[in-house]
N, C-alpha and C positions, 0 to 999 in steps of 0.2 A: 505494499497499502502509498500510496505518494504521501506522507504526514501535508511536509509542507500544503499541496496541491490542496487536500481536503481546510484544512485550515484559512486558507485562502476564502475557500466557497462557505464555511460558515461565518465568515470573519461578513462577506455580502448576505449570507442571509439573517445579520443578526445590526441592521449597519448607524453607525454613530451620524452626531450628530455635523463632525466639522474631522478628515482627517489629513496627517505630513507622513511623509515619509527623511528619513535617514536612510539613505541607503536602502537595505532589505529592510529595516524596523519600519514596522504600520505604528505608528501613533496615529489614538482615536475620542476621543472626548463627543461625550454626550454629557447632562449633569450631573455629576460623580457619582449613579450606586451601582450603576449593573458594571459588574468588573471589565465583562465585554466591550461591553461600548466607552469602558473610560480605563485603555488599557494601554502599551506598547508592548507589542505584537514580538516581538527577536525573534522572528522566523528565516532569517538570513542576515550575513552580511549588515553591520551599516556603513555609510560611507565616508567613516574617519576612524580613530584609534576607539580602539571599547572607551573607559572609561571619558573621553570628552564626549561620544554619544553620551554614557547618561547623563551626563549631567548636561545635556542641548537637551537631552528628555523631560530633566526634574525642571530646567522651567523653562519648557513650551509650557510644561500641565499647572505651572508655578502664576506661567503669567494668564492663563486663563481662570485661576481658586482654585486647581484643580491638584489635588493629593498624587504625589508619583507614584506610576501601578507597575510594574516591568506582568511580563505575559512569560513566563519560558512550555516549553514544550516537551515530554518523553520524546526522544527520538527529532526533534527539529526544533533544536535549540541551537543561534548562531550567536555568539562563539559557546563552543559546547562547553563551555567551567562561566555563562556568566552569574548563573547560582548561586556559585562560592562569590566572586566578586560585589555582585549584588551583599550579600549577606557580611560580605566585610564593609559594609557600609553601612549596616546597621536596617540592612530589609528583615524581613522576615516571609515565611509564605503563608499565608490564606488558605482558608479550606480547596482543597484535592477533590479536584473535576472530571470526569473521566466520561474521553468518550469509547461511546457503541458504532458499531455496524452492522448493518440485519439486510436480510431480504425483504422485500415489499410481504406482507401478511393482509392480501387483500381480503376486507370481509364487507363491504355494502350493504349499510341502515339505513335503513327508508328516517332510521329516528330521527339519526345523527343529522342537526341540521349543519349545511358549507353553508358559507359568502368567501366576497373576495376583501370582506374586509368588516372589525369586530363593531355589534352595536348592545347598546346597553346591558342585553341579558348575558353577553361575551364580557365586560364590564363589569360583572357581579362578579362572576367566578372570582377574578383574578384580582377584582381589590377581599372579595372572601374569602381566600387564601393564598398567604402573604405574611414573610414575618424579619419585614425590617421595613416595615413603615407607607406612606400612599405614596408617600414618593419617588421611596424605589416600583413601585407599583405603576406609577404614573412613570414612568420611564420607560421602563416593559412595554408599556402598551403604544407609545413614542414609538421607540423600536420598530413594535409590531406595526406599526401604520407605517413606515418607509422601509418591510418587505417589497423588491419588486416580482413585479409577475413572473411566470405562476404561483399562487401563491395561494391557504385555503386554510379561513378558521371553519375550524367546527366547535354544537356546543348539544351539548346530551342535556334534553328536559328533565326533569321525573318527577312527577302528581305535578303537572302546568312551572312550575321552576327550574329555573339555570340548573343543570348539577355536574358536569364535568364538559373541559373546554382544552380546546390544545393550539395547535394551528403549525400546520407545514409547508415546507418554500422549497422550490424544484429551479434545479440549478444542473445542466444536463442531465446529466442521469445516478446525479442525488439527488434523493429528497432530507433536506432535513427538515426534525421533530425539533417543535420548543412549546415554549407558557405551556406543559401538559399541568393541567390543573383541576382536582376534582373535592369540591365542594364534603366536612367532615362532617355534616351528617345521610351523608351518597356514597360513600368508600363504604368500600370492602361488594359493591357491585355489580362490579364486574364491568360498569361505566368507561372505564379508561383504556381497557383494552376493544371498545368498540370506539372509543374518540379514534384510536392510530389506523384499527381498520380500513376504518371512513378513510381518513384521510389519506391513507395512502393505496386506497379502489384508486382517489383523485390522484397521487400521483404516476401512479403507470397507468394517467392517461393522459397525462404532462410528457411524461413519457421519460419520467425515472423505472432503472430497472434497483432500485439499491438505496439502503434507508441508514441516515446517521445520525445521530443525538447526544446529545450531554446532560447527566445528573451527576448528579454530587456525591463522595467514593463515600460516603455516608450515609449516604441514604437508601440503604439496604431492602427495605421493600421496594424500590423502586426498581432497580436490578433485576433483584429477581423478578419482578413484573415483564421488565424488558428483554433476559433472559430466556424466561417462557413461548418467547416469541420470535426467536432468533435471532435477538442478538447477542452481544459479543466485544470482550475490553478489545480495543483499538488503541489506544494508550492515554496517560492519563497529562494535564495540564494545573499549571499552578497561578495565583496571581500571589505576588511580591510586597508588602508597599512598609515602607521604614517608620517603623515606635518612635 
C-alpha cells in the first residue's frame, strides 16, 4: 500500500480552511479543533533543514492564533526521526489514531436516508454525540460541508427521530468514511453497520472499490465493528503538541 498516497486522499476528504506547503510538508488550518484540519502533515521532506522547517511551522500557526501541531504517520514520515526531533523540543504525542482499510460491504438500505449535504436531523446526531464541546462539533460540520463531490451524508432514524449518521467521500478507487455517530439511546441495534452498508453502496456506484476510515486506537468497540465488516489495520498516526 502507498501510505503517502492514501494520506493525501484522506487530507482531501477532510478539507481545511487554509493550506500551505513547506516542500513535502502540508500545513493545514481551520478553527483549531480537529487535529486532521489543524496540523502539519509531514509526509515528504520539507524544502529546508528540518529544524528550520519546524520553526517555520510554529511561526505559521502562531500567526493564525493556533497551537502548532505536527502529524507523524507510521511508515510515511519525513524525516524518519521527526518524532525524536519534536520530543527534544518539548512536544508530546496525543491520542493515537488507526487507519483501517477494507472492501466495500454493500448493503443498500431503503431506510437509510442519503443526501449530498447535512440537514438539521444529521446535525442533531453530530452535536448529540461529541465529547470535546460544541466548537469541535461545529468545525467538523464545516469540514464536512467542504468535502468535494462525490460525497454522501447518511442518516438512519429510529422511532421517528434521527439516531445514526455517517459520511462517505469518494476519490477515485477509494471511499473514505467519517463522522460515524450513533446516539446513546440507539446503540447496540446494528444501526452503524446499516449506515456503513448504505454508504458503501453509494461509493460503489460512484466508482470506488475499496474503503478506508480513521478511528482512535483506544476505541475498541468501533474497531471491533469495523473488523467485522472486513476492515484491517493499515497504519497509525499521531499528533504532536508542545506542552
